[in-house]
C-alpha positions as CSV (number, residue, x, y, z in Angstrom):
1,M,0.0,0.0,0.0
2,P,1.1,3.6,-0.6
3,R,1.3,5.7,2.6
4,L,-1.2,8.3,3.8
5,S,0.4,10.9,6.0
6,V,-1.1,13.9,7.8
7,V,0.6,17.3,8.0
8,T,-0.8,19.6,10.7
9,D,0.8,22.8,9.5
10,A,1.4,23.5,5.8
11,D,1.6,26.4,3.4
12,Y,-0.6,26.3,0.2
13,L,0.9,28.4,-2.6
14,P,-1.5,28.6,-5.6
15,A,-1.0,27.9,-9.2
16,G,-1.6,30.5,-11.9
17,A,0.0,33.0,-14.3
18,G,3.0,30.8,-14.8
19,A,4.2,31.2,-11.1
20,P,5.5,28.2,-9.2
21,W,3.0,26.5,-7.0
22,A,3.6,24.3,-4.0
23,L,2.4,22.6,-0.8
24,R,5.0,23.2,1.8
25,A,5.5,21.9,5.4
26,A,6.1,24.4,8.2
27,D,9.8,23.6,8.2
28,G,10.0,24.7,4.6
29,R,10.2,21.2,3.2
30,I,8.5,20.9,-0.2
31,I,5.7,18.3,-0.2
32,E,4.6,18.9,-3.8
33,A,5.6,21.7,-6.2
34,G,5.5,22.8,-9.8
35,G,7.8,25.2,-11.6
36,D,11.0,26.3,-9.8
37,P,10.8,25.7,-6.1
38,E,13.7,28.1,-5.6
39,A,11.4,30.9,-6.7
40,L,8.8,30.2,-4.0
41,P,8.2,33.1,-1.6
42,P,9.8,32.4,1.8
43,S,7.3,34.3,4.0
44,R,4.8,32.5,6.2
45,Q,2.5,35.5,6.7
46,Q,-0.5,34.0,4.8
47,A,-3.9,33.8,6.4
48,A,-5.5,30.6,7.6
49,A,-7.5,28.4,5.2
50,P,-11.1,27.5,6.1
51,T,-11.2,24.6,8.6
52,A,-11.9,21.3,6.8
53,E,-10.7,17.7,6.5
54,Y,-8.5,18.2,3.5
55,L,-7.3,15.4,1.3
56,Y,-4.6,16.6,-1.1
57,I,-5.0,15.3,-4.6
58,G,-2.2,17.2,-6.3
59,P,-2.6,18.9,-9.7
60,L,-6.1,18.5,-11.1
61,I,-5.6,17.7,-14.7
62,T,-8.7,18.0,-17.0
63,H,-7.3,16.0,-19.9
64,Y,-8.9,12.5,-19.9
65,G,-5.7,10.4,-20.2
66,H,-3.6,12.5,-17.8
67,F,-6.4,12.5,-15.3
68,L,-6.3,8.7,-15.3
69,I,-2.6,8.4,-14.8
70,G,-2.2,11.6,-12.7
71,T,-4.9,13.0,-10.5
72,L,-6.7,9.6,-10.0
73,A,-3.5,8.2,-8.4
74,R,-4.2,10.2,-5.2
75,L,-7.9,9.3,-4.8
76,W,-7.4,5.8,-3.4
77,P,-8.0,6.8,0.3
78,L,-11.6,7.3,-0.7
79,L,-12.0,3.5,-0.8
80,S,-11.8,3.2,3.0
81,W,-12.4,6.8,4.1
82,Q,-14.0,7.0,7.6
83,G,-16.2,9.8,8.9
84,P,-17.5,12.9,7.0
85,P,-16.4,13.1,3.3
86,P,-13.2,15.1,2.8
87,T,-12.6,18.3,1.0
88,L,-10.4,17.5,-2.0
89,L,-7.6,20.1,-2.1
90,C,-5.8,20.5,-5.4
91,H,-3.7,22.8,-7.5
92,A,-5.4,23.9,-10.7
93,A,-4.9,26.8,-13.1
94,G,-8.2,26.6,-14.9
95,P,-11.7,27.7,-13.7
96,Q,-13.9,25.4,-11.6
97,S,-16.3,25.1,-14.5
98,D,-13.6,22.9,-16.2
99,W,-13.9,20.4,-13.4
100,A,-17.7,19.9,-13.8
101,G,-17.2,19.4,-17.5
102,L,-14.8,16.5,-17.0
103,D,-17.1,13.5,-17.2
104,V,-14.6,11.0,-15.8
105,L,-14.1,13.2,-12.8
106,T,-17.8,13.5,-12.2
107,A,-18.2,9.7,-12.5
108,T,-15.4,9.1,-10.1
109,L,-16.7,11.6,-7.5
110,D,-20.2,10.3,-7.8
111,R,-19.0,6.8,-6.8
112,F,-17.9,8.2,-3.4
113,G,-20.8,10.6,-2.8
114,L,-18.9,13.7,-3.9
115,T,-19.3,16.4,-6.5
116,A,-17.1,19.0,-8.1
117,A,-18.3,21.3,-5.3
118,D,-16.2,19.2,-2.9
119,I,-13.0,20.2,-4.7
120,V,-11.1,23.4,-3.8
121,A,-8.1,25.2,-5.3
122,F,-7.3,28.4,-3.5
123,D,-6.4,31.5,-5.5
124,R,-4.1,33.0,-2.8
125,P,-1.5,31.7,-0.3
126,L,-3.0,30.1,2.8
127,R,-2.0,28.1,5.8
128,L,-3.6,24.7,6.3
129,G,-4.2,23.5,9.8
130,R,-4.5,19.8,8.8
131,V,-4.2,18.0,5.4
132,A,-4.0,14.3,4.6
133,I,-1.4,13.6,1.8
134,P,-1.5,10.3,0.0
135,E,1.4,8.8,-1.9
136,L,0.7,8.0,-5.5
137,S,-0.9,4.6,-6.3
138,L,0.4,5.0,-9.9
139,K,3.5,6.8,-11.0
140,E,3.6,7.5,-14.7
141,Q,5.9,5.1,-16.5
142,T,7.3,3.7,-13.3
143,F,5.0,1.6,-10.9
144,V,1.5,0.8,-9.9
145,H,0.0,-0.4,-6.6
146,D,-2.8,-3.0,-6.4
147,V,-5.0,-0.4,-4.6
148,H,-5.1,1.6,-7.9
149,G,-6.7,-1.4,-9.5
150,A,-9.2,-1.6,-6.7
151,L,-10.0,2.1,-7.2
152,C,-10.6,1.5,-10.9
153,R,-12.8,-1.5,-10.3
154,E,-14.9,0.5,-7.8
155,I,-15.4,3.4,-10.2
156,G,-16.1,1.2,-13.2
157,R,-18.4,-1.3,-11.5
158,P,-21.8,0.5,-12.2
159,F,-21.1,0.7,-16.0
160,W,-20.8,-3.0,-17.0
161,H,-22.8,-6.1,-16.2
162,A,-21.6,-9.7,-16.2
163,A,-24.4,-10.8,-18.6
164,E,-23.1,-8.4,-21.2
165,V,-19.4,-9.3,-21.1
166,D,-18.0,-10.3,-24.5
167,E,-21.6,-10.5,-25.9
168,A,-20.5,-8.5,-29.0
169,A,-18.4,-10.6,-31.3
170,Q,-18.0,-7.7,-33.7
171,P,-14.5,-6.1,-33.3
172,V,-14.5,-2.3,-32.5
173,Y,-11.9,0.1,-33.5
174,L,-11.1,3.2,-31.4
175,S,-10.3,6.0,-33.8
176,K,-8.5,9.3,-33.3
177,D,-9.1,10.6,-36.8
178,R,-11.5,13.4,-35.7
179,L,-9.3,14.9,-33.1
180,T,-7.8,18.3,-33.9
181,S,-5.1,18.3,-31.3
182,G,-3.3,15.9,-29.0
183,I,-0.1,14.0,-28.6
184,A,0.1,11.9,-31.8
185,R,-1.9,11.7,-35.0
186,M,-1.8,8.6,-37.3
187,Q,-1.6,9.9,-40.9
188,G,-3.8,7.7,-43.0
189,E,-6.1,6.6,-40.1
190,A,-9.3,7.7,-42.0
191,A,-8.3,5.2,-44.8
192,L,-7.7,2.5,-42.2
193,C,-11.1,3.2,-40.7
194,E,-12.7,2.8,-44.1
195,A,-10.9,-0.4,-44.8
196,L,-11.9,-1.8,-41.4
197,A,-15.5,-0.7,-41.8
198,R,-15.7,-2.6,-45.1
199,R,-14.6,-5.7,-43.3
200,G,-17.4,-5.3,-40.6
201,V,-15.5,-3.5,-37.8
202,A,-17.4,-0.9,-35.8
203,I,-15.6,2.4,-35.8
204,V,-16.0,4.5,-32.6
205,H,-14.6,7.9,-31.6
206,P,-14.1,7.7,-27.8
207,E,-14.2,11.5,-27.3
208,T,-17.9,11.4,-28.4
209,L,-18.8,8.9,-25.5
210,R,-19.2,9.5,-21.8
211,S,-16.7,7.6,-19.7
212,G,-19.3,5.1,-18.5
213,E,-20.2,4.3,-22.2
214,Q,-16.6,3.7,-22.9
215,V,-16.3,1.3,-20.0
216,R,-19.4,-0.6,-21.2
217,L,-18.0,-0.7,-24.8
218,F,-14.8,-2.3,-23.6
219,S,-16.7,-4.9,-21.5
220,R,-19.2,-5.8,-24.3
221,H,-16.9,-6.2,-27.2
222,R,-14.7,-9.3,-27.3
223,I,-11.9,-7.5,-29.2
224,V,-11.0,-3.9,-29.1
225,L,-8.6,-2.5,-31.7
226,G,-7.2,1.0,-32.0
227,S,-4.4,3.5,-32.2
228,V,-2.5,3.4,-28.9
229,G,-3.5,6.3,-26.6
230,S,-5.5,7.4,-23.6
231,A,-8.6,5.6,-24.6
232,F,-6.9,2.2,-23.9
233,H,-6.6,3.1,-20.2
234,T,-10.4,2.7,-20.0
235,A,-9.9,-1.1,-19.9
236,A,-8.8,-0.8,-16.3
237,F,-12.4,0.2,-15.4
238,A,-14.0,-2.5,-17.5
239,A,-14.6,-6.3,-17.0
240,P,-11.5,-8.3,-16.3
241,G,-9.5,-10.0,-19.1
242,R,-10.2,-7.5,-21.9
243,R,-8.6,-8.3,-25.3
244,V,-6.9,-5.4,-27.0
245,I,-4.8,-5.0,-30.1
246,G,-3.1,-1.6,-30.4
247,L,-1.1,0.1,-33.2
248,N,1.8,2.0,-31.7
249,F,3.7,4.8,-33.3
250,A,7.1,3.3,-32.2
251,A,8.7,-0.1,-31.7
252,H,9.0,0.7,-28.0
253,L,5.9,1.0,-25.8
254,K,5.3,3.5,-22.9
255,A,5.2,1.6,-19.6
256,N,1.8,3.1,-18.6
257,F,0.1,0.6,-20.9
258,P,1.5,-2.7,-19.4
259,L,1.2,-1.2,-15.9
260,L,-2.5,-0.6,-16.3
261,D,-3.1,-3.8,-18.3
262,G,-1.8,-5.8,-15.4
263,L,-4.4,-4.3,-13.0
264,K,-7.3,-6.2,-14.6
265,G,-5.5,-8.9,-16.5
266,T,-6.0,-7.1,-19.8
267,Q,-4.7,-9.3,-22.7
268,A,-3.0,-6.6,-24.8
269,K,-0.9,-7.0,-28.0
270,Y,0.9,-3.9,-29.3
271,Y,2.4,-3.6,-32.8
272,H,4.4,-1.1,-34.7
273,P,3.3,-1.3,-38.4
274,A,6.3,-1.9,-40.7
275,G,7.4,1.1,-42.7
276,S,5.9,3.7,-40.3
277,Q,7.8,6.9,-39.8
278,S,7.3,9.9,-37.5
279,G,7.3,13.6,-38.5
280,P,5.6,17.0,-37.6
281,E,1.9,17.3,-37.5
282,P,-0.1,20.6,-37.0
283,G,-2.0,20.6,-33.7
284,F,-0.1,17.5,-32.4
285,Q,3.3,16.9,-30.8
286,F,4.0,14.7,-33.8
287,G,2.5,12.6,-36.5
288,W,3.3,9.1,-37.8
289,S,2.6,7.5,-41.1
290,L,0.7,4.4,-42.0
291,P,2.0,3.4,-45.5
292,D,-0.5,0.6,-46.2
293,P,-3.9,1.2,-44.4
294,D,-5.6,-1.6,-46.3
295,G,-2.9,-4.1,-45.5
296,V,-2.8,-3.1,-41.9
297,A,-6.6,-3.5,-41.7
298,E,-6.3,-7.0,-43.1
299,E,-3.5,-7.9,-40.7
300,L,-5.4,-6.5,-37.7
301,L,-8.4,-8.7,-38.4
302,A,-6.3,-11.7,-39.0
303,R,-4.6,-11.2,-35.7
304,A,-8.0,-10.6,-34.0
305,A,-9.2,-14.0,-35.4
306,R,-6.1,-15.7,-34.0
307,F,-6.0,-13.8,-30.7
308,E,-5.6,-16.7,-28.4
309,R,-2.6,-18.0,-30.4
310,L,-0.8,-14.7,-30.9
311,D,1.6,-15.0,-28.0
312,A,2.9,-18.3,-29.2
313,E,3.0,-17.1,-32.8
314,D,4.8,-13.9,-32.0
315,A,7.3,-15.7,-29.8
316,A,8.0,-18.2,-32.6
317,A,8.4,-15.3,-35.1
318,D,10.8,-13.5,-32.7
319,A,12.9,-16.6,-32.3
320,A,13.0,-17.1,-36.0
321,R,14.2,-13.6,-36.5
322,R,16.9,-14.0,-33.8
323,R,18.1,-17.2,-35.5
324,A,18.2,-15.5,-38.9
325,S,20.1,-12.6,-37.4
326,E,22.6,-14.8,-35.6
327,S,23.1,-16.8,-38.8
328,L,23.7,-13.6,-40.8
329,I,26.2,-12.5,-38.2
330,R,28.1,-15.8,-38.4
331,R,28.1,-15.6,-42.2
332,L,29.4,-12.0,-42.1
333,R,32.1,-13.0,-39.6
334,R,33.3,-15.8,-41.9
335,L,33.4,-13.4,-44.8
336,L,35.2,-10.7,-42.9
337,V,37.4,-12.5,-40.4
338,R,38.8,-15.2,-42.6
339,P,40.4,-12.8,-45.1
340,V,41.8,-10.7,-42.2
341,R,43.3,-13.8,-40.7
342,A,44.8,-14.9,-44.0
343,A,46.3,-11.5,-44.5
344,A,47.8,-11.6,-41.0
345,R,49.4,-15.0,-41.7
346,R,50.8,-13.7,-45.0
347,L,52.2,-10.7,-43.2
348,R,53.8,-12.8,-40.5
349,N,55.3,-15.2,-43.0
350,A,56.7,-12.3,-45.1
351,S,58.2,-10.8,-41.9
352,G,59.8,-14.1,-40.8
353,S,61.3,-14.9,-44.2
354,A,63.0,-11.5,-44.5
355,G,65.3,-12.3,-41.5
356,P,67.5,-9.7,-39.8
357,Q,68.9,-6.9,-41.9
């Protein structure tokens, strides 16, 4: 379990206007901070905050994916909270109206009898009499605690029913092709969607669904396909043992995906399409190409049909590639080393036959 500690005297320094923000203990120790902690004002002259049972949840991030791997990781104490519900203390730069508009936040709070009105981010420095500070149950790209899985299960439980699990044999593809901004855009995804739709795949744009609808979709469909991204994290809230095939922009995979997959036993296969390349893309951090959308669609469905055998098939293919690579290295060594050795022998022989001069 991550730890839950209580600080009885702390300074809250707000976020906003690019200034550093922080939660700081009375002795000056930084508990949490953003920006440059060296630029934090040293004075402790701020007024006292309203008396409440505060649970600190860190930065409140209103992006769906970053909420799931950031803010959510401090909400695990709600699973066993005793007494009156806490006031959720956060750092946030945007207006409170942004919180109410984040559907996944609303669904999460509702599960514990809370609303956006139970969250507070002060706009001025204040002193806190008492605040509970949880360690992270998930650290991005690094680790996850079992309690994070318990939190996801509790939040997702109302949105799926055992009788519906895997009832839809039709594969569903989670598309990003309507997004106008984000991290990565797959160039050619519209063509891929068309090719998949012709083959009977349901095309879904997750940003058009409420979070509960996404959880139900993951639970109902036996196979979920898609371009790797935040939408795949929804599987942690769905029925156990989801089957996912993702197309990734690189040969390496960010650790967030296997970390969250492990929480619910998600059976996930991730692939980097051959010939893909990355480059600039307006509105996104980068774009990546999909040279043969029709061929990728065909391969995705072939892999979906053989899903239960994919681990064994991929392992055999990897072993065959390793053997081929090792064989090539041996052949190259013979081609390169033998002539060098022969030349060395000739040099030694020539040197020996010359004798002393």
